[in-house]
N, C-alpha and C positions, 0 to 999 in steps of 0.2 A: 366487671360480670360478664358473663358469656351472652352470645349472640339472642342464643332461646331463651335467654332471663329476659333479653330487655327487648322483648316483646309481651312476657307473659305479663299478666294483671290479677295473679291470684287476690282473692280477697275484696277487690275493689267496685266502688256502685256505679252503675252508670243510668243513666237516664234516657231514654229515647223519646224523645214525641213523634208521634206519629207512628207509631212502633208495632202497631197491631198486622199492620199487610206491606206489603210493595217493601219497596229499598229500608223503611222501618224496622219491619221485622228481619228481612237480612241481614241488619247491620248488628241487632239486637244478639242473634244468632252468632253474628262472628263472637260479638264481645262476652257473651257468655260461656263459647267455648274455648276461651283464652283465661278464663277462670271469674269474670265478673256477676256477681248478682244484678242482675239486670231490674232497673223497670220500664214499665211503659204506659204511656200515655196516648188515650186518644180520647174521641168520642162514642163510639158503640161501645157498650157491654160487649155484644155478643163476638162481635170481632176480636177483642180483646181476653174471652174466654178462651177462642180460637189459640189464637196465637200462644197464651198462657200453656196449653196444653201441647202445644208443638216444642214449644221451648223445654219443657219442663220434661217431652221424652227422648231428650237429648242430654237431662241430669244438669241442667240448667234453672237456677234460683231465679224465682220469677215472682217479682209485685204489680200489679194492675192497677191504672187507674184513668178510672174515670173523669177527663176534663176537658172544655173544649176552650182551647187557645184565643179564641175569639173574644174570650170573656176574660180581658188580660185583668182585671182586680182579683181573679179566684186564683193569680198563680202563685200567691202566699200558700195559700190551702195545699196548692200541688205538692209544693215543696215540702212542707209541715207532712205530708201523708209519706211522701218519700222516704225522708227521715227519721222518721216514726218508724216505719216499717224497716225498713233495712241499715238507716245508718247517713252518715256524711256523704255527701255527692262530692264524687273524684272526677267523674266523666257525666260533663254532659254532652247529647247529640241534639243539636235542633235540627228538627225532620221534619216536623208537620208542615205543609204546605198546602195552596190552594193554587188556583189560576184558573184563568175565565176569559173567551175567547168573544170578541166584538170588536169590529173597525175602529180606530180611535174617533171618529168622528161619533159615531153613535155610543160609544162607550156607557155603561150605565154609571151614574153619583153610587151607587153601592156594591158594583162587582171593584169599582175600582177602592173602596175602602176594604170588603172585604182582604182582596190579595193584599193589601197593603198591613192591613192588620195581621197578620194570621202570618204572612212571609218574613215581613221585618219589623214589625211592633211588637207579638209577643217572643221572636226569639230576644229582642232588646232586655225586656224585663221579667224573662225568665233567666237570661245572663247574670245579671243585676241580683235577681233575688240569688240566685244557688251562688253567685261570686260572692255578696256581703256576708252569707251565713254560713256555707261549708270550705271556701277556696280559700279565699284573703285571708282567715284565720285561722290556716293551717299551712297558709305559703304554699302554697300548691294546685295543681288542677287542670283540666284540660277539657277546652269549650270546641265543640267540631261543630260549627253550620253549616248544614248542605243546603248551598247555593244551586247555580247550574250554570251550565256554558250559555246559557240563554242571556244570561248577565253579564256577556262580554263582548255581545255582538246588538244589531237591529234582530229584523223577523224576515224571514226569507218569503218567498212569494206566496202568499196565500194565507199567508200565517197573520193573528189579529191578535197577541197577546201583548199589549204593550204594556200594562201593570205588573204583570208576571215578568216579564225583561228588565224593567228600571226595579224593581223589587229585587230580583234576583246579583243586580249591581250593585244593589244599596249594602247586598249582606255581605257581596266582597268587602265593601270596601268598612262596612261594621267591623269586619272581622281586622283587617289592618289598625280599625282605631283600636279596638280594643285591645287588639297584642298590643300596641304601642303603649296603651295605658297600664296595662295591668303586667307587663313583665318583669316589673318590680316585684309584684308579689308569684314569682315563680311559676304564672300560670300561664299555658301555650292556649293561643287561640287561632287558630286554622278553620280553613271551609275545603270542600268536597264539593267539586259542581259537574255533577255524571251529565252524560248529555242523553242520547234516544235511552229509555231502559222501557221495555212495556210495561204498562200497570194502568191502574185505573183513572189516574189524571190524564193517561196521553195515550189511552186507546183511541177515543175518536182523530184524534189527530193523526197517529199513525196509520188510520185505514187510508187518511188521504194521501200521505206524503212519506210513507215507510220504505217505499223502494225506490224513493230518491234518497233520502237519507242516508240508507247503506250505500249505496252508490256512490257517494259522495264522502266516504268516512273509507280511511286507507285501509282499516282491519276488515272492510266488508263485513262487520255485524252491528246489530244493535247490542247494548248492555244485557247481562243475564243475569241469572240468580244467586252468580257468585263474584259479580265485579265488583261488588264494594266491599269486600268482606277486607280484606287486604288493606285495603288504603284505610279505613277506620279502626282496624287494630292499631296500623305505622301511626297513624296520629295520636291515638287513644294511650300507647304505649312510651317506655323512656326513650324506645327506639328515632323516636322526634325529639328529643329533650331540648337540642338547639335549634326549632324550627318554630316559628312562629310568626302570624300575620301573612301567612300564604294561603295560596289552593292550589290543588289538584286537579285539573281535568279528567274526568275517568270517560273519557268519549268515544274510544277507540280510535284516534287522534284526526276528529274532524275539526278539532277546532286552530290547530297545528297548517291549514291548509289552507 
């Protein structure tokens, strides 16, 4: 197999949660460009419609599914819809996530449960459903969970994201644990840990600390609109077939110092 063939994804089906905007849309575009049929899920139908229009303008086959992953009991129906529309899922990107800022001593119960439910419960339940229905029976698959460099450390001064950091650390070890268990089925399970990327989720925080983040990042920049594309294609393709249970930090080198 040539190097180009190792990265090709022709005819495969990829499901990207939180795929209507931001990092999710960036990764959906990357996988679609490499040959995938993509299914994107999100809570808002209007944002999904805009994303579909964008992806189809690039010649990508797209299915959209309105789904709130906070309601984990509806995950089987999400998988049903994707499998009925495009076929068995080859690649799952667990991207949907949430954050909430508040000092730990004042952190609301509902905020903790919301962040944990979306950032760690939903990826597990969705991976379990896709794994047992699509990947284990066919003895192959790629699961990529979008964690964060926040899962590798505590919080900087003035940052109050205890649930987010905790959930992303859990996502990294979820990746290791599932990879250990499902390697026998030829399923690769890996994570991507983005650093700071401008997004709807991070805009408020970056207004406060963006300059400081750039100053302490070796590459002196925030993540851009194409900076997750290569990583997700690599982990979704045969180029990474001997890699599992790992994470890639995409953060301009900030976590290395």
